[in-house]
LUMTITOR-400652 format. One record per residue (C-alpha): x, z, y. Coordinates in steps of 0.1 Angstrom, whole numbers, padded with zeros to 4 digits, always signed. Layout:
REM LUMTITOR-400652
XZY;...
This chain:
REM LUMTITOR-400652
+0000+0000+0000;+0030-0003+0023;+0037+0025+0048;+0001+0036+0051;-0031+0042+0031;-0063+0025+0041;-0083+0019+0009;-0114-0002+0016;-0144-0008-0006;-0131-0044-0010;-0099-0031-0026;-0119-0019-0056;-0126-0041-0086;-0162-0053-0079;-0170-0056-0116;-0160-0019-0122;-0183+0000-0099;-0219+0009-0090;-0226+0020-0054;-0255+0037-0038;-0263+0029-0002;-0281+0048+0026;-0318+0043+0033;-0309+0027+0067;-0287+0001+0051;-0313-0006+0024;-0338-0013+0051;-0314-0036+0068;-0307-0053+0035;-0344-0058+0029;-0349-0075+0063;-0319-0098+0057;-0331-0108+0023;-0366-0116+0035;-0353-0135+0065;-0329-0156+0045;-0347-0160+0011;-0382-0146+0016;-0381-0124-0015;-0356-0107-0039;-0370-0129-0067;-0358-0160-0049;-0325-0143-0040;-0320-0137-0078;-0318-0175-0083;-0285-0174-0063;-0271-0145-0081;-0258-0139-0117;-0286-0114-0121;-0322-0112-0135;-0348-0105-0108;-0361-0075-0127;-0327-0059-0126;-0324-0067-0089;-0357-0050-0081;-0346-0019-0102;-0314-0017-0083;-0332-0020-0050;-0356+0008-0059;-0327+0032-0067;-0306+0018-0038;-0278+0015-0064;-0262-0018-0071;-0232-0032-0091;-0206-0036-0064;-0201-0073-0074;-0238-0079-0068;-0240-0060-0035;-0209-0078-0022;-0225-0112-0031;-0258-0102-0014;-0239-0093+0017;-0221-0126+0017;-0253-0146+0012;-0271-0127+0039;-0241-0127+0063;-0237-0089+0064;-0202-0076+0073;-0185-0059+0043;-0169-0033+0066;-0204-0024+0078;-0215-0022+0042;-0187+0001+0031;-0195+0027+0058;-0230+0029+0043;-0219+0036+0007;-0229+0072-0001;-0222+0074-0038;-0198+0056-0062;-0197+0054-0100;-0174+0034-0123;-0185+0020-0156;-0171+0004-0187;-0189-0020-0211;-0195-0012-0247;-0189-0035-0277;-0203-0069-0271;-0211-0060-0235;-0245-0047-0247;-0245-0018-0224;-0223+0004-0202;-0214+0040-0197;-0213+0053-0161;-0189+0080-0149;-0198+0110-0128;-0204+0103-0092;-0180+0107-0063;-0189+0105-0026;-0159+0092-0006;-0161+0079+0030;-0145+0045+0032;-0119+0035+0042;-0099+0063+0025;-0069+0072+0046;-0038+0093+0040;-0043+0130+0047;-0023+0162+0038;-0050+0168+0012;-0045+0134-0005;-0007+0139-0003;-0010+0173-0021;-0032+0158-0048;-0006+0130-0055;+0023+0155-0057;+0004+0178-0081;-0004+0148-0104;+0033+0139-0104;+0042+0175-0115;+0017+0196-0135;-0010+0170-0136;-0016+0137-0153;-0033+0104-0147;-0037+0081-0177;-0059+0053-0188;-0072+0045-0223;-0082+0012-0239;-0118+0013-0229;-0109+0018-0193;-0115+0055-0189;-0091+0072-0164;-0082+0107-0174;-0071+0128-0145;-0062+0165-0151;-0043+0192-0132;-0030+0222-0152;-0019+0255-0138;-0020+0292-0146;-0023+0302-0109;-0059+0305-0097;-0050+0297-0061;-0036+0263-0070;-0065+0253-0091;-0089+0263-0063;-0068+0244-0037;-0067+0213-0059;-0105+0213-0062;-0109+0219-0024;-0086+0190-0016;-0104+0167-0041;-0138+0174-0025;-0124+0170+0010;-0111+0136+0000;-0138+0123-0024;-0169+0142-0014;-0187+0170-0031;-0180+0156-0066;-0186+0174-0099;-0154+0189-0113;-0149+0199-0149;-0129+0230-0155;-0117+0247-0187;-0086+0260-0205;-0062+0245-0230;-0041+0270-0249;-0048+0296-0223;-0038+0273-0193;-0065+0265-0168;-0071+0229-0159;-0095+0208-0138;-0106+0173-0145;-0118+0148-0119;-0142+0118-0125;-0128+0084-0135;-0134+0067-0100;-0109+0091-0085;-0082+0079-0109;-0090+0043-0103;-0088+0047-0065;-0055+0067-0067;-0040+0040-0089;-0046+0015-0061;-0024+0035-0038;+0002+0047-0063;+0012+0024-0092;+0032+0049-0113;+0021+0085-0121;+0046+0090-0150;+0064+0122-0142;+0098+0108-0154;+0097+0075-0135;+0074+0081-0104;+0088+0081-0069;+0075+0096-0037;+0053+0068-0023;+0066+0050+0008;+0035+0058+0027;+0043+0095+0023;+0080+0093+0029;+0075+0072+0061;+0045+0090+0074;+0047+0101+0110;+0024+0130+0102;+0047+0159+0093;+0017+0178+0077;+0015+0150+0051;+0051+0155+0041;+0048+0193+0042;+0018+0192+0019;+0037+0170-0006;+0067+0193-0006;+0046+0225-0009;+0026+0211-0039;+0058+0201-0056;+0074+0235-0050;+0042+0253-0062;+0045+0234-0095;+0082+0230-0100;+0098+0256-0078;+0112+0291-0086;+0120+0319-0062;+0151+0337-0075;+0154+0372-0061;+0179+0394-0079;+0203+0407-0053;+0227+0394-0044;+0210+0362-0056;+0184+0350-0031;+0174+0314-0034;+0147+0288-0041;+0153+0264-0070;+0135+0231-0071;+0138+0211-0103;+0123+0184-0125;+0134+0157-0150;+0131+0129-0125;+0162+0126-0103;+0148+0099-0080;+0118+0120-0073;+0139+0151-0066;+0163+0131-0044;+0134+0119-0022;+0120+0154-0020;+0154+0168-0009;+0156+0141+0019;+0122+0151+0032;+0132+0188+0032;+0164+0179+0051;+0142+0161+0077;+0126+0195+0084;+0161+0209+0092;+0161+0230+0060;+0194+0227+0044;+0199+0226+0006;+0227+0223-0020;+0236+0192-0038;+0215+0180-0067;+0230+0192-0101;+0222+0183-0137;+0215+0205-0167;+0205+0199-0203;+0179+0224-0214;+0169+0224-0251;+0178+0187-0253;+0160+0176-0221;+0177+0165-0190;+0168+0183-0158;+0179+0180-0122;+0178+0208-0096;+0190+0220-0062;+0189+0253-0044;+0178+0264-0009;+0199+0294+0001;+0207+0315+0031;+0183+0336+0051;+0178+0310+0078;+0169+0282+0054;+0147+0304+0033;+0129+0317+0064;+0124+0281+0076;+0110+0271+0042;+0084+0299+0045;+0075+0290+0080;+0073+0252+0076;+0063+0248+0040;+0055+0280+0022;+0038+0285-0012;+0002+0285-0022;+0012+0299-0056;+0004+0336-0053;+0034+0351-0071;+0059+0327-0056;+0047+0333-0021;+0048+0371-0027;+0083+0369-0041;+0096+0348-0011;+0081+0373+0013;+0097+0402-0005;+0130+0384-0005;+0129+0378+0033;+0117+0414+0041;+0141+0431+0018;+0163+0458+0035;+0193+0443+0017;+0219+0426+0040;+0207+0392+0052;+0225+0365+0033;+0239+0333+0048;+0251+0301+0031;+0287+0291+0037;+0278+0263+0061;+0252+0285+0078;+0279+0312+0083;+0303+0288+0099;+0276+0276+0123;+0266+0311+0133;+0303+0320+0140;+0308+0288+0160;+0276+0294+0180;+0287+0330+0187;+0321+0318+0199;+0305+0293+0222;+0284+0322+0236;+0317+0339+0245;+0316+0366+0219;+0349+0379+0204;+0356+0385+0167;+0345+0421+0167;+0312+0413+0185;+0305+0386+0160;+0313+0410+0131;+0287+0434+0144;+0261+0407+0151;+0263+0392+0117;+0270+0424+0098;+0301+0410+0082;+0336+0423+0079;+0364+0412+0103;+0381+0396+0074;+0351+0374+0068;+0348+0365+0104;+0385+0357+0106;+0381+0335+0075;+0354+0314+0091;+0374+0311+0124;+0403+0299+0103;+0381+0272+0087;+0367+0262+0121;+0403+0258+0135;+0413+0238+0105;+0384+0214+0108;+0391+0210+0145;+0358+0225+0156;+0377+0250+0178;+0411+0247+0193;+0416+0275+0217;+0435+0306+0206;+0411+0334+0198;
């Protein structure tokens, strides 16, 4: 979809959907049909449809999208106007011999569907602890698994904000809670994102290049909620972000860096025969920025990060962060003793960083 998301009704496969239109639009449709063809029976002669079916669809205000699109074309009705009047959407698949069809649960999106933080979060969750797959008959299976109640509730809330007040199936599998969304949601998402395989997917271009920082933050937070860990065992204080997909993790690291949150280099580990990639966010300033700019929805991870930051233990800084703090203090005119007091570090530690700054050429004057 390029660098933006703008999914229109015309982007959907017309042979795959049934749509229900508003009463006002049905009234406009009736007038247009009578004006151009005098009756629906005569209109049926121009469509690949039986007149009895056409009257039944009209009575329920629910049409196959292919038929409604053709009616609009024949009656010179703008398709963008039509899409704004769609109030319900169902997908269907045909049975053997095309003798019948099975319709999905309804969704209630407002077209065109645009990129929002909620949609960004849904995509990230499906890359991580979720799944989107398609079977031979055309059913899309969309599930999100998590043991944290907050995350399941947020996923449902985001789905309803994006696709209307849809029915959501919820249950447990081997003690892990999950929610399932109707097939039309999976079809629509697959238009925007071509690959949901957790090992090969990449952050979509429209998220990475979005000018809306909230869209990026929502993606990062959803990933961290699913794949992040808060490690708090003094003196260790850090956030670990990991997954089996290095390209996905690399893109995530770049977006975190854009928020001026520093992180370590990506490393590799083999765990029980599986390859994983990970990096850490360390240092008080970076961890505090992560909480302020991104945070966790996951209840225990959020609690642990807050405990880490409010601990009475000495504030920890990463090596790069320490050098910057010393350099900034020197620029403010502070001497080594004052810096030692301000940062709660020994004089030897301050002298070490001053030595590194001199060696790198960051400072030249004698201190």
